[in-house]
Each structure stands twice: as structure tokens, then as C-alpha cells.
C-alpha positions in Angstrom: 21.9 -23.4 -3.5 25.4 -22.7 -4.9 25.9 -20.0 -2.4 24.6 -22.2 0.5 26.9 -25.1 -0.6 30.0 -22.9 -0.7 29.2 -21.3 2.6 28.8 -24.7 4.2 32.0 -25.9 2.7 33.9 -22.8 3.9 32.5 -23.0 7.5 33.6 -26.6 7.7 37.2 -25.6 6.8 39.7 -27.7 4.9 43.1 -29.2 5.7 46.2 -28.1 3.8 47.1 -30.4 0.9 50.8 -31.0 0.1 52.0 -29.5 -3.1 52.5 -31.8 -6.0 54.1 -29.2 -8.1 57.7 -29.7 -9.2 58.8 -26.2 -8.5 57.6 -22.6 -8.3 54.1 -22.2 -9.8 53.1 -20.1 -12.7 51.5 -17.0 -11.2 48.5 -15.2 -12.6 47.3 -12.0 -11.0 43.9 -10.7 -12.3 42.6 -7.3 -11.2 39.0 -6.6 -12.2 38.6 -2.8 -12.0 35.8 -1.4 -9.9 34.5 -4.8 -8.8 32.4 -4.9 -5.6 32.8 -8.0 -3.5 29.1 -8.0 -2.6 28.2 -8.5 -6.3 29.8 -11.9 -6.5 27.9 -15.1 -5.6 30.7 -16.5 -3.4 30.3 -13.3 -1.2 26.6 -14.0 -0.9 25.1 -12.1 -4.0 21.9 -13.6 -5.2 22.7 -13.3 -8.9 25.1 -15.7 -10.5 27.3 -13.0 -12.0 30.6 -15.0 -12.0 30.2 -18.7 -12.6 33.8 -19.3 -13.4 35.1 -17.4 -10.5 32.7 -19.3 -8.3 34.4 -22.5 -9.6 37.7 -21.1 -8.6 36.3 -20.2 -5.2 34.9 -23.7 -4.7 38.5 -25.0 -4.7 40.3 -21.9 -3.4 40.5 -19.4 -0.5 38.2 -16.4 -0.3 39.1 -13.5 2.1 36.0 -12.0 3.4 37.5 -8.7 4.6 40.1 -7.4 2.2 40.8 -3.7 2.2 42.2 -1.4 -0.5 44.4 1.6 0.4 42.5 3.9 -1.9 39.2 4.3 -3.8 40.5 4.8 -7.3 42.9 3.0 -9.6 46.3 4.6 -9.7 47.1 4.8 -6.0 45.4 1.5 -5.2 47.2 -0.5 -7.9 50.6 1.2 -7.1 50.1 -0.1 -3.6 49.4 -3.6 -4.9 52.5 -3.5 -7.0 54.8 -2.1 -4.2 53.3 -3.1 -0.8 53.6 0.5 0.4 50.9 3.0 1.3 49.8 5.8 -1.1 51.6 8.5 1.0 54.8 6.5 0.6 54.7 5.9 -3.2 52.9 9.3 -3.7 51.0 8.1 -6.8 48.0 10.1 -5.8 47.2 11.8 -9.1 46.8 10.3 -12.5 45.5 10.7 -16.0 42.5 12.9 -16.4 40.8 14.6 -19.3 42.4 18.1 -19.8 41.5 20.9 -22.1 45.1 21.3 -23.0 45.8 17.6 -23.7 48.9 17.9 -21.6 49.2 17.1 -17.9 51.4 16.1 -15.1 50.8 12.9 -13.2 52.6 10.9 -10.5 54.5 7.8 -11.3 55.9 4.9 -9.2 59.3 6.0 -8.0 62.3 4.1 -9.4 63.4 3.4 -5.8 60.6 1.0 -5.1 60.7 -2.6 -6.3 57.5 -3.7 -8.0 55.7 -7.0 -8.0 57.0 -7.9 -11.5 60.5 -6.8 -10.6 60.5 -9.1 -7.5 59.2 -12.0 -9.6 61.7 -11.4 -12.3 64.4 -11.5 -9.7 63.1 -14.9 -8.7 63.5 -16.2 -12.3 60.1 -15.5 -13.7 59.4 -14.1 -17.2 56.9 -11.3 -16.6 53.9 -10.3 -18.8 51.4 -7.5 -18.2 48.3 -6.5 -20.1 46.1 -3.7 -18.9 43.0 -1.8 -20.1 43.0 1.2 -17.8 44.7 4.4 -19.1 45.9 5.0 -15.5 47.9 1.7 -15.5 50.4 2.9 -18.2 54.1 2.8 -18.8 54.5 6.6 -18.2 53.2 6.1 -14.6 55.7 3.4 -13.9 53.4 0.4 -14.1 55.6 -1.3 -16.8 58.5 -1.4 -14.4 59.7 -5.0 -14.2 57.7 -6.4 -17.1 59.5 -8.2 -19.9 56.4 -7.8 -22.1 53.8 -5.1 -21.4 50.8 -3.6 -23.3 48.5 -0.9 -22.0 45.2 -0.8 -23.9 43.1 2.3 -23.7 39.7 1.1 -22.6 39.1 -1.5 -25.3 37.3 -4.2 -23.2 38.3 -7.6 -22.0 38.1 -9.1 -25.5 40.9 -6.9 -26.7 43.0 -7.7 -23.6 42.5 -11.4 -24.1 43.6 -11.2 -27.8 46.8 -9.5 -26.7 47.5 -12.2 -24.0 46.7 -15.0 -26.4 49.1 -13.5 -28.9 51.8 -13.9 -26.3 51.2 -17.7 -26.1 54.5 -18.8 -27.7 56.5 -16.5 -25.3 54.5 -17.6 -22.3 54.8 -21.3 -23.1 58.6 -20.9 -23.6 59.0 -19.0 -20.4 59.7 -21.9 -18.1 57.8 -20.2 -15.3 55.8 -17.0 -15.9 54.0 -14.2 -14.1 51.0 -12.8 -15.9 49.3 -9.6 -14.7 45.9 -8.8 -16.3 44.0 -5.7 -15.5 40.5 -5.7 -16.9 38.5 -2.5 -17.1 35.0 -4.1 -17.2 32.8 -3.3 -15.2 34.0 0.3 -14.9 31.7 3.1 -16.1 30.2 3.6 -18.6 28.3 0.4 -18.0 27.3 -1.7 -21.0 24.4 -4.1 -21.2 26.0 -7.4 -22.2 23.7 -9.4 -24.4 24.6 -12.8 -23.1 23.6 -11.7 -19.6 20.3 -10.3 -20.9 19.5 -13.5 -22.9 20.4 -15.7 -20.0 17.9 -13.8 -17.7 15.3 -13.4 -20.4 15.2 -9.6 -20.1 17.2 -6.5 -19.1 15.6 -3.5 -17.5 18.4 -1.1 -18.4 19.3 -0.2 -14.9 22.9 0.7 -14.0 23.1 -2.1 -11.5 21.9 -4.7 -14.0 24.4 -3.4 -16.6 27.1 -3.5 -14.0 26.3 -7.1 -13.2 26.2 -8.0 -16.9 29.8 -6.6 -17.2 30.9 -8.8 -14.3 29.4 -11.8 -16.1 31.1 -10.8 -19.3 34.6 -10.5 -17.8 34.1 -13.7 -15.9 33.7 -15.5 -19.2 36.9 -13.9 -20.5 38.8 -15.1 -17.5 37.4 -18.6 -18.2 38.6 -18.2 -21.8 42.2 -17.5 -20.8 42.2 -20.3 -18.2 41.1 -22.8 -20.9 43.6 -21.5 -23.4 46.6 -21.8 -21.1 45.4 -24.8 -19.2 45.6 -23.3 -15.8 45.3 -26.1 -13.3 46.0 -27.0 -9.7 49.6 -26.1 -10.0 48.8 -22.5 -11.2 48.6 -19.8 -8.6 45.7 -17.5 -9.5 45.0 -14.3 -7.6 41.7 -12.4 -8.3 41.0 -9.1 -6.7 39.8 -5.6 -7.4 41.6 -2.2 -7.0 38.5 -0.6 -5.5 34.7 -0.9 -5.5 31.8 1.2 -6.8 29.0 3.2 -5.2 25.3 2.8 -6.2 23.8 5.4 -3.8 25.1 3.7 -0.7 26.0 7.1 0.8 24.1 9.3 -1.7 26.6 9.1 -4.6 27.6 7.0 -7.5 31.0 6.0 -9.0 34.2 5.9 -7.0 37.2 8.1 -6.1 35.2 10.5 -3.9 34.9 8.8 -0.5 36.5 6.1 1.6 33.4 4.2 2.7 33.4 0.4 2.6 31.6 0.1 -0.8 34.7 1.7 -2.3 37.6 0.2 -0.3 36.4 -3.2 0.7 37.4 -5.5 -2.2 37.2 -9.1 -3.2 40.2 -11.3 -2.9 40.3 -14.9 -4.1 43.4 -17.1 -4.2 43.3 -20.4 -6.1 46.3 -22.8 -5.8 44.8 -26.2 -5.0 48.3 -27.9 -5.3 49.0 -26.3 -1.9 45.7 -25.0 -0.5 42.6 -27.0 -1.0 39.1 -25.4 -0.8 36.6 -24.1 -0.4 37.8 -22.0 2.5 36.8 -18.7 3.8 39.0 -16.5 6.0 37.4 -13.7 8.0 40.6 -12.0 9.2 41.0 -8.5 8.0 43.8 -8.2 5.4 45.1 -5.6 2.9 45.9 -5.7 -0.8 49.4 -4.6 0.4 49.8 -8.2 1.7 49.9 -9.8 -1.7 53.5 -8.9 -2.6 55.0 -10.2 0.7 52.9 -13.3 0.4 54.4 -14.0 -3.0 57.9 -13.3 -1.7 57.4 -15.7 1.2 55.9 -18.4 -1.0 58.9 -18.3 -3.4 61.5 -18.1 -0.6 62.7 -14.6 -1.4 64.5 -12.8 1.4 62.3 -10.4 3.4 62.1 -6.9 1.7 62.3 -4.0 4.1 60.1 -1.9 1.7 57.0 -4.0 2.3 54.4 -2.6 4.6 52.1 -5.5 4.0 52.2 -8.8 5.9 52.6 -12.3 4.4 49.3 -14.2 4.3 51.1 -17.6 4.3 50.3 -18.4 8.0 46.6 -17.9 7.3 46.7 -19.7 4.0 48.7 -22.7 5.4 46.5 -22.8 8.5 49.5 -22.8 10.7 48.7 -19.6 12.6 47.0 -16.3 12.4 48.6 -13.0 11.6 50.2 -11.7 14.9 49.6 -8.3 16.4 46.8 -5.8 16.1 46.8 -4.4 12.6 45.6 -1.1 11.4 44.4 -0.6 7.8 45.0 2.8 6.2 43.4 4.3 3.1 44.0 7.7 1.4 42.3 9.7 -1.3 43.5 12.9 -3.0 41.3 14.7 -5.5 41.9 17.9 -7.3 38.8 20.2 -7.4 39.6 22.8 -10.1 36.7 24.9 -11.2 34.3 23.8 -8.4 32.0 26.6 -7.2 32.9 27.5 -3.6 36.2 25.5 -3.9 38.1 25.3 -0.6 41.1 23.5 -2.2 41.6 19.9 -3.0 39.8 17.1 -1.3 42.0 14.9 0.8 40.6 12.0 2.9 42.2 9.4 5.1 40.7 6.4 6.9 42.0 4.0 9.5 40.4 0.7 10.5 41.6 -0.7 13.9 39.7 -3.5 15.5 36.0 -2.9 15.2 36.3 0.8 14.6 36.9 2.9 11.4 37.8 6.6 11.4 37.4 8.8 8.2 38.9 12.3 8.2 38.5 14.8 5.4 39.9 18.2 4.5 36.4 19.4 3.7 34.2 17.8 6.4 34.1 16.8 10.1 35.6 13.4 11.1 33.4 10.3 11.1 33.7 7.2 13.3 31.9 3.9 12.7 31.5 0.7 14.7 31.9 -1.9 12.0 30.5 -4.7 14.1 27.2 -3.0 14.8 27.2 -0.8 11.7 29.0 -2.6 8.9 27.4 -0.3 6.2 28.8 2.8 8.0 25.5 4.7 8.4 25.9 6.1 11.9 28.6 8.5 12.8 29.6 7.7 16.5 32.3 10.4 16.9 30.1 12.3 19.3 29.5 9.2 21.4 33.1 8.1 21.5 35.5 11.1 21.1 38.2 9.1 23.0 38.2 6.3 20.3 38.2 8.9 17.6 41.2 10.7 19.1 43.0 7.4 19.5 42.5 6.4 15.9 43.4 10.0 14.8 46.7 9.7 16.7 47.4 6.3 15.3 46.8 7.6 11.8 49.2 10.5 12.3 51.8 8.2 13.9 51.6 5.8 10.9 52.2 8.6 8.4 55.1 10.1 10.4 56.8 6.8 11.2 57.0 5.3 7.6 59.6 6.2 5.0 58.4 8.0 1.9 59.9 8.1 -1.6 60.8 11.3 -3.3 57.8 12.4 -5.4 58.1 11.2 -9.0 56.2 13.0 -11.8 55.7 12.5 -15.5 54.4 14.8 -18.2 51.9 13.1 -20.6 50.5 14.4 -23.8 47.0 12.9 -24.5 45.6 12.2 -27.9 42.2 13.6 -28.5 40.8 10.1 -28.6 42.3 9.2 -25.2 41.1 12.5 -23.8 37.6 11.5 -24.8 37.9 8.1 -23.3 39.1 9.6 -20.0 36.0 11.8 -20.0 33.7 8.8 -20.7 35.4 7.0 -17.8 34.7 9.9 -15.4 38.4 10.9 -15.2 38.0 14.6 -15.5 39.7 17.5 -13.6 
């Protein structure tokens, strides 16, 4: 019934409400690692995995078709932070377990302005708490934060303790930007007792454990909201860096393909002082659009670096986003020690209109009609070679026409404990 009520409200649409805030809003950006949109009730999921986020959705804006530029954390989050494609920032490798405990990884180049840097330039005090080893200072993710802490897969409870400990500084900030990157529900999945008790049983399946982790982190977000008193004048962004596969295309986990279950992500924006809800927007957008949206909202001068497009016209209901957009994604994966290895795996995808092309260094190209085949089951490249060729040409043109930053690398020495955590998370060379 909750899902039906939300869908009815969204389909009816809502008028824009004038802002009652006395100035720029406090901004909270929450990334829930590995979260599939279709496991959230306000995207139609039958299980009530996220009651607090559903409350935000009931007075916010949900984007039905948000795309990530990669299917694993480091490149996807670097693009959220900079509004440029992975081939531009070149953060395509990250921390992985290594026999030698010493490895090289890419970092965000100093020449790119990050989300916290832009907001600090606009007068915000900036705070960042993360729980993914691949969102660390060494890889450039602390760039622009006044206060930053990278946990090493310690769960949402530890992240919340850190953020709550910052309460005096946050309350004294005047206006603040808070970035929180939760690791739950990333593998290894845990059966959260509250979820099992609420349902009366738990079967032990991966999907059920995954859902219980979503419910767990939802409660932790509610906890922070209550502690800091986030209200209608607080701008809250909730999204994921990428999704997760449960056998959709014969595999599990993430970071190995560019199918929709991995690069189609949830995006919820709650700011009732300006945008009343519930509203649902079906226009395709990218997570690269968040940074230019914040810049536009705060009246910052346009930034030439940004490849994304401001969502303000869609949010304000004044207009759509002009032009025919293409949505690019990239995946690079080292394949050391793999039997029959033919070199690293590199994949690219491009969505344009109703069509999606996936190319791979190790396999033939695939073409999908997203209108008739949204789950990407039927490769139509043989039926429509002309469309495949057109998208391939557009993909190459995009890569050739955009400026790229010089590759930036860092050398990291892992502790044995962090090496073991990386292995448990599936980050292994």
C-alpha cells in the first residue's frame, strides 16, 4: 500500500514550493555503497527495506533512471566528486589485496576541483566520513574536506559515532556540507538481527542478508537525521556508487560488467523548503550531474570542468534538460594470474535514447533496446549493426573530444589487517 500511495503521489506531480530558508541550506550527501535501486520500496520493491528513506521519498524527488559511470567504487565516486568521466580523472584502479602489502593506485588529480572544494569555496565547512578503503586520503578523496575520516570497513555504527563526535564543530559551522559513505550492504553480507526479528525468520540467503543490511543502514541514517535535526531546510542527497548482481547475467558481486544491475543506481533528493514531494522524474540522468546541480543551486559560476548537467530545471519544474544526452560508463580490471589471460579487462558502455552499447576488450559488442528489453537479455547487434556502429562512433568521439588530466598515482602500504579486509570485500588482484 505504501508503494501504491507513493506512486500515485508521484504520478500526480507537485508544484514547486518557495523556499523559506534564510540562506544556503546545510547539505548532506549520503552514498550507500553497492545499493540497487530495485531493492528499495520507493522504486517498487515489495519488501520494506528502507522505511526512513521512504519517508524522505514521500516528501522529496526520486530519479527513476540515474546512471553511474562505473560499476565499482573508486572510479564511480571520483566522478561524483568531480563531474568528469573515469577516462578523464583516470581513477580506474584502487586498493586491492596484495601479497606484498604494497601497491600502486590511481588518485584524483590535483588539477580537478572536487565537490567539497567547490562547497568550501562557497563558504561551507566540509566534513567527510567514509567506510570504504577505496575512499581514502591517499587516493585524493580527502581533497577539500576540513575534517575527514576514512574507516576501514567498520560498519555504519562506527561511521555514525565519528559523525556524532563532530557535533560541536558541525553546529558551529554556520553552514556545513557532510559527506557520508556507508559500506553496508557491500559483501560480505551480514544477517542483521532486527530485520530477521521483524520478519519472524531469516532463511540465510544472500538476498535476504543484503536486504537486512539495507534496513540496518536505513536506521543509521534515521539516527543521524534525528541527532542533527535535519528538516525541510536541509538538502539531503541519497544515492549509490553502483549496484550489485545476484545472478542477473550469470554472476554475483560487482566490478565485472556494465549491465544495468550494476550501473543503474538510486538517486533521491530531499529539500522540501524548495521542492515539495513526492515527485518522480523519469528523465535519464547521471551521477555526474550532482556537482553542477549544487553549483547552480548556490549561485556559483559555471565550472568548465563539469561534464554533468545541472538538474535544477527538472527539479524546479521549469524545463527539461535540453539536447539528446549520452551516458558513458567505463570499467578497467586487472587480471593477473588468470588462466588463459589475454590482458586486462576493459569495458565501455554508452546509452543514447533507447539504445545501450557495451564493448569489451575480451568479448564481442552487445546492443540492447532498453524500451523492449530493460533487463538487457537480448543482444540486438546482429539485427541493428547500423545503430551499433553509430553508438560506437559516438563513444569514440566522446573519449577523443574531452580533456583528460595527467594520470596521478600513489603508492600505498597496507597493514595485514587491511589487506585481509580487502580480501573479505572481494578487492583482490
